[in-house]
C-alpha positions, 0 to 999 in steps of 0.5 A: 144715427145716434143712439136711442138714449141720444134721441131721447134727449134731444125730443122729449120735452116735458118738465125736467128733460134735457131738451125740455129745459133748454126750450123752456129758457126761450120765449115760446109761442103759446097762441095766436093773439086772434084766438083771443078776440071775441067776447070771452077771450079765454083758450085753452093751451098745452105747452111742452106737455102742460095744459094751462088757460091763457086769458085776457083780464077784465082790463085786457092783461093777458095771464097764462096759469095752470088749467086745472083748479088746485082745489078740486081739479075742475077746467079752469077754461070756463072759469069766470073773468073776475077781478083781474083774473079767473074765478072757479064756477065750482067753489069760487077760489079766484086766482090772479094772473100770477096764478096766486089764489086771492080768495076762497068765499066758501071757506071761513070768514077768518081763513088765510089758507088761501095764502098757500094756494099757487097754482102754475103761471107764467109771464106772457107778452104779445108781439105781432100777432103772437102771444107768447110765454116764458116757462124757464129759471129767472127772469124772461130774456129781452127779445132779439131785434129780429125783423119779425119783432121790429116791423110794425103790426101792419107788415107782420101776418102770423098763423099756426098750423097743427102737426102730429109728430114731434117738434125736432123732426118739425124743425130738421125739414126746415134746415134741410135745403136739399129736399125743396129741390124733390118734395117741393117740386112742381112739374109745371111752372106757375106764373110767378105774379099769381104767387102772392103769399105762397112760398117757391112762387116767385122768382130766383133771386131778381132774375127771369127764373122761377124758383120752381124751375131752379129747385127742379133743375139744379138738385144738388146744391152746395150747402154750407153752414155758418154759426152766428149770433142767433144760430146757424146760417145756412147758404144753398149754392146752386151753380147754374149752366150759364156761369151765374151762381143762385144762392139761397140763405136760410137760418137756424134761430135757435132754439126751435125757429127757421128763418127763411125766404118767402119771396124777394120782399117777405121772409118766414120765421117760423117756430116749431113749438111742442104741444107734447112729445108727440104733436107740434104746432108751427107758428109763422111770423110772415115779414114784408119789407115793402108794402104792408102784408094783406093779412085778409089774403094770406089768412084766407089762403090758409084757412082753405086748408085748416080747421078751426078751432085748433088750426088742424090741416084738412088734409092729414094721415087720415085722408092720405094727405090728399095723395093724387097719383094722376097728380103725381104724375103730371103735376107735383112730385107728391101728389099732395096738392099745391100746398108745399105745407102739407108736403112737410107735414107728410114728410114729418109725420111718416116718420112715426111720431117720434123719429127712430134716429137709431136706423137713419143714414145722414148724408152730406147734405144733411150738414145743417142737421148734424150742426144743429143737434151738436149745438142742442147737445151743447145747451142741454148740457149748459143748462144742467149746469145752470151756466145760462150764459153759454146758449145761444142768444144769451144776449138778444141784444147782438141778434139782428135780422136774420137775413134770409134771401134768395139771389143770382149772380156771378159765380166767383162773387157768390158771398157779396151777392146775397148780402148786397141783395139783403141790403137793397131789400132793406133800404126802404125800411125804416124799422131796420136796425142797421150794422152800425146802430 
């Protein structure tokens, strides 16, 4: 358990807070690129407690500026797209992509007042289906050479979902390898061949064992945590009855992402992005190391569980997450359906909007959560001292991958198992940078 003061320091994200200052020093997902499709590419964005408007100007360039006009506070989401910016319909004040007011047509003709008027603006770029924003001090960092950024657009599918809880508890479920054996336990195994686009429906490593069976029958993983250039590597070892070991490699990507295996050919890199202190989005990039991603199938799968325009899940607290006691007795551990995102959503939302960590009791399997909180505390201190070079990923050029994979092999060689499996998977991918490069 930690103190209430430390809990606030690690969870609160508005301007001037410890965790908020750290998160602002990294590129953060602001919207899916598909949200800007259509005749009028203008959407509201609330990010770390700030209300913004994201748009493409008439030339197609991206802008992210304050949502409310500095004149009288009306909503610029209804602004007119003119002259490479947005014009407020109330009095015609015009703002460019940098937030500068460039015209006040109702003011006296010789007025230069507009030169002193600037609204909030942040740099934005698009990468493989997501629009990213940098809200921190100084120049934005380069993007790391992560697989999800290096892969061609055809091999990456992006999606998001809204959770009604603080970002930190959303992140921490992803660095808790032990929970998969319980929260995501399926009492009956599906045919792995039918599992495209669904996590834990694959076979464990390259063997005949379904992942659902392996997680169910081996619920006590030996969890080890190692520091990496991008954050933390988590190794969950499940020692099988036949003398072999299953190795599941997942990652905490600092500050607010995870990278996990979805199948033998696909990984998920997922950011947990604060809307404000009590709400967050998960943004996932599914990266294929084999064939191009079937985006139509994957989007259709997920849209069955979410609504537009806010990508909120259809199963939620209001309908008890679809809980069915008969299903809980016969099919799933939770009784909340086959979508593991719903399982995770229930777990993190049921803690309360901001988990009270003064009442928790961490165990040995929570080693990654303990290590991550220590990293976050150190990063908060570094930002407060403006020692930005001490932050994890301060040199994005050294951060590849990261590796996320399931593999099975001889127990005495488990350290080589996952590395060899990763190299085999990466071999056919010309877009992957090798260690030598």
